[in-house]
N, C-alpha and C positions, 0 to 999 in steps of 0.2 A: 096666566097660569103660574103657580108657584114653582120656584126652582126645586129640583129634587135634592135632598140633603144627603151627603155621603160623609161618613167618618173614615178617615184614612189612617191606618197604622203607620207611624213614622219612626223608623229606626235610627234616623240621623245619617243614613247612607244615601247614595246618589239615586238608587232605583225608586225608593219610596218618595224621595224629594221631588223627582221629576214626575212621578205619578200624581202627586198633589197638584203640580203645575198643570199637567195635561187635563186633569178633571176640572180645575177652575177655568181653564181656557175653553173647555167644552160646555161651560155654562152651569155646572153644578154648584150648589152651596156646600163648600168644602170645610170640614173641621178636622184639624190634625190632632192625633192622639199618640202618645208614647205609652206603652204598657210597662209599668213598673213591675218587674218580676224578680229583681235581686232580693236575696234573703238577708244580707248583712246590713246592719244599721251603721256600722263604722264607715265613714265617708272615704277613708283611704282604701279600704277593701273594695268598696263599690267602684271607686275610680279606677282601680286596677283591672276590673272586669272589662273586657273589650266587647266587640260585637254589639248586640242589641240590648246589653244589660248595663253598660257603664253610664256614669254621669255625663261623660263626654257625648254619648249618644243623645241624651236629653238636651244638652247645650246645643248640639248641631241641629237637632230637629226643631228646637224653639227658634233658633236663628233663621232657619229656612222658612218656617211658618211666618215669621215677622217679615221676611223679604217678600213672601208671596201675599202678604196681607190677609191671612186666614187665621181664625181663632185656633188656639193650641192649648191642650190640656195633657196632664200626666194622670193616667188611671192606674189604680193599684190592683194588680192581679197576682200578688205574692202567693196567696193561699192556693189559687187555682194552678199556678205553675208548680208549686211544690208537690201538690197531690197528684197531678196528672202527668208531670214530666220528670221531675227529679226523683220522686219516690218510685215511679214506674221504671226509670232507668236502673236504679239500684236493684229492684226486685227481679228484673229480667236477667241481669248479669248473675245474680245469685242462683237463678233457675237454669243457668247454662246457656242462655240465649243472648244474642247481640241486638239490642234495641236501636231504634232510630228515634231519638228524642225530638228531632225537628218535626217529624210527622205527628207525634203526639201533641206537640205544642201547637201546630197548625190547627189540628182538629178541635182540641178542647180548650185552648186559650185564645189563640188569634181569631178563631171563628166562633165557637160556641159561646164563650164568655164575652168577648168583645162585641159580637153581633147582638146578643141579648141586651147588653147595656146600651148599645147604640140605638137599637129600636126603641128602647125605653125612653130615650131622650128625643125621639121624633125623627130619627134618621130613616131614610129609605134603603140605604145600602151601606156596606163597609167596602173598603178598597185596600189593596196592598200593592207593593212593588214587585210582586212575583212575575217571572217570565212564563206566563201561561195565558190562555184565552178561555173565557166562559162563553159557551154557545148553547143555543136552544135548538134541538133537533126536530125533524119533521114529526117524530113520534111524541112530541111534547115534553120530552125529558131534557134536563140540563146536563151538560157534561163539560169536560175540559178538553181543549184542543191544544196541541203542542204550540209553543211560542214560535215566533218568526225566525228565531235563531236556535238551531239545534245545540249549539255550544252552551247555551244558558237555560235550556228548557227545564222548568221546575215542576212539571206536572206530576212527576213521580212522588214528590213529597206532599201532594195535595189530593191523592186518589181517594181518601176516605171522607171527603166533604159530603154532606147530605144534599138532597135536592133543595131543601129549604135554604140552606146556606148558599148554594150556588145561585139560586134565584135572587139573592140579595147581595151579590158580590160583583165588584168591578175590578178588573186587572188591566189597566190601560197600557202598561209597558210591554205586554205580551205581543204587541204588533211591531216591536222595535228590536234591533240588535243592541248589545251593550255599548258598542261604539257610538251608535246613534243617540242613546240615552245620555252618555257623557257629553256628546256634542251639544245636545239641547241644554244641559246643565251649564255648560260654558257660555252658550249664547245668552242665557238669562242671568249670568254672573252669579251662579250659586257657588258658595265656597267649598261645597262638598263634591264638586265636579270630578275631582281626581282622587277622592278618598278611596283607599283600597277596600276590597270586599273582605268581610270577616270569614275566616276559614274554620276556626275551632268551634267546638260545642261551647255555647256562651257561658254556661255555669261551670265549665272545667277549662279555664283559659290556658292551663299548663299541659293539657292533654293527658294528665296522669289519672286515667279512669280508676285504676285499682286503688290508688290512695283515696280518691273521692268516695268510692264505695265503702272502704274500710271506715272512713270518718263518718259515714251516714247510715250505718247499720249496727244493730246489736249482735248480729250474727258473727260467729268466729270463723274466719276464712282460713281453713287449714291447708297445709301442704298435702299432696297426694301423689298418685302414681301416673306417670306417662305409660300407656300400654299400647300394644298393637291391637288390631281388630280381633285377633283370636286370643287376647288376654296376656300375652307375654309382657312382663314389666321391663321397661326400658330405662327408667330413671324417675326422679322426683320433680314434680312441678311446684310452683310457688303458691298455688291457689287458683281455682278455676276462673276467678274474675280477671286474671291476667291474660286470658286467651280468647281467641275467636276462630271460628272455622276458616281454614285457608291460610292461617298465620304460619310464617316460616321463621321470621326473626325472633330472637329472644328465647328460643327453646333450649339452647345450651345442651344439645344432644349430638355427640360425635359418633355417628353411625357409618360414616364413610360415604354417604350420599344424602342429597337434600331431602328433608322430611317436613311434613306439614300437619297442622291440626285437622283431623277429619271429623271429630265429634267431641262434645263435652257432656260428661255424664255426672250431673250433680248428685244423683242418688247414691253413687259409689265413689264420688269425688275423684273420678278418673278423667284424664284427657287422652283421647285416642289419637295415635300418630300413624301416618302412612306416607307412601311416596307420592310423587307428582301425578301418577296415573290414578291413584285412589281418590284424589281430591275432586275428580270430575264425576258428575252424576247426570242422568237423563230425566230424572223424575223428582217432583216435589209435591208436597201437600200444603195447603194454605187454609187457615180459618180466619175468624173475625172479618168476614167478607163484606165488601161494600160495592154495589154496582152503580154505575153512572149512566152510561148510554143505553142500557137495557134495564128493565125492572128486576130481572133475575135470569139465571142461566138455565134454560129449559133443555137444550140439546148440546151436543158437543160443538165446540167452536174453535176454529184455527185463528190464533192471535199471535202478536209479538209480545213477549214478556220481558220485563226488566226486573232483575233480581237484586239490584242495588242501584244507587243513584248514578254511579259512573258506568254501569253496564250499558252496552249499546242496544241490548234487546236481542231476543232470539225467537225463532218461529217455534210454536208449540201447539198442542191440542189440549184444551181444557174441558173438563166435564165435572158436573156436580155429583158427588158420591154420598153426600149427606146434607142435611139442612144448612150447615155452616162449614162445609168442607169441600174443597176443590182438589182434584187431581190434575196435575199439569205434566205432560210428557213432551219433552223437547225433541226436535228432529236430530239435534246433535248434543252430546253431553256438555254441561256447563260447569265451569269451575267455581268451587266454594259456595255452594248453595247453603245459606246460613240461616238457621232458625232464629226467629226474632226480627229479621229484616222483612221489609215489604216486598211482595211481588205485585207488579202492576201490569195489567193487560191492555194492549192497544189494538185497535182496528184502524190501521193507517195512522193518521194524526190524532185520532180521538181515543180518549180513555174509556175503555169498557168497564173497568172496575179493578179491584185488587183485594189483597188480603195479607195476612201475616204468615210467613213461612213457619211451619210447625215441624217438629221432629217426631210427632206422634203419628204413627201409621194407622190407617183405618182398621177397625176390628174385623 
């Protein structure tokens, strides 16, 4: 019987490197691939990009592939990355929302584009170094199960993968803790064993989102008013792309008490400000829905919901109120529910599904 072929996305980091090793050890025919997504042709600019975008990532991944004695290639996904991640990031901020570019990258670049190209060259699966587990349930559906380590669980950023994508995905490091993965890397003498994790958004290494948006849009980002919920003008803001819901720092408002961003209104170019109590809400709406463990939401369901990657999750009741709209009511109010971010629903350790938090209330 022929070995199953798997194409693994290699970022040059320890997780994907050990994932490649684990797959080869398990008997797969493993091919390593780094996705070229940087937009600059200037090598100095490319080199300065960290994370999964820099030339150093390619060098590290190629060296690991050589050590593991697996074939290695660099595939060009520049156009897919610009269209589905960078342009989306800019458009969302201009619309007053706070996007999660890693979720878009996972869905449309790392899976949709890489999987298609991998299947075209005869692969059976793609694989990544994400801390998550793909499982097939008794109802025949594929879903994600939280990783063995809550500290590194990455299911939140993967909630919108399709059934077809999950069926053709392997995530071998989901059974391990980060310390175990680093130990394996040390045992097999991988030079990336102690390489630090990338923290910033890969295409904005200096974390200056507003500058990046200004440089990548023809729109003029104008100053506007900070206002209270009832319309009182409190001062001037620098442009809506500088702010996100829940933000406290950088507002430069001396009101005698701490204030936070409650809402961003692109149609009037206003940033709504309030106190610490006003930043909590018990309800959200979400669209762009994707379900995993169930085909659709037919009845009300009690789940745990995460409203951002670092959120621990909170108990809530969800119900479908339109074809592509969910209402989620929390048992306790949650801080800084942010339009543009994902909300992901869990039943125990299993992903039920999720969507994008919207500031549009149902009609």
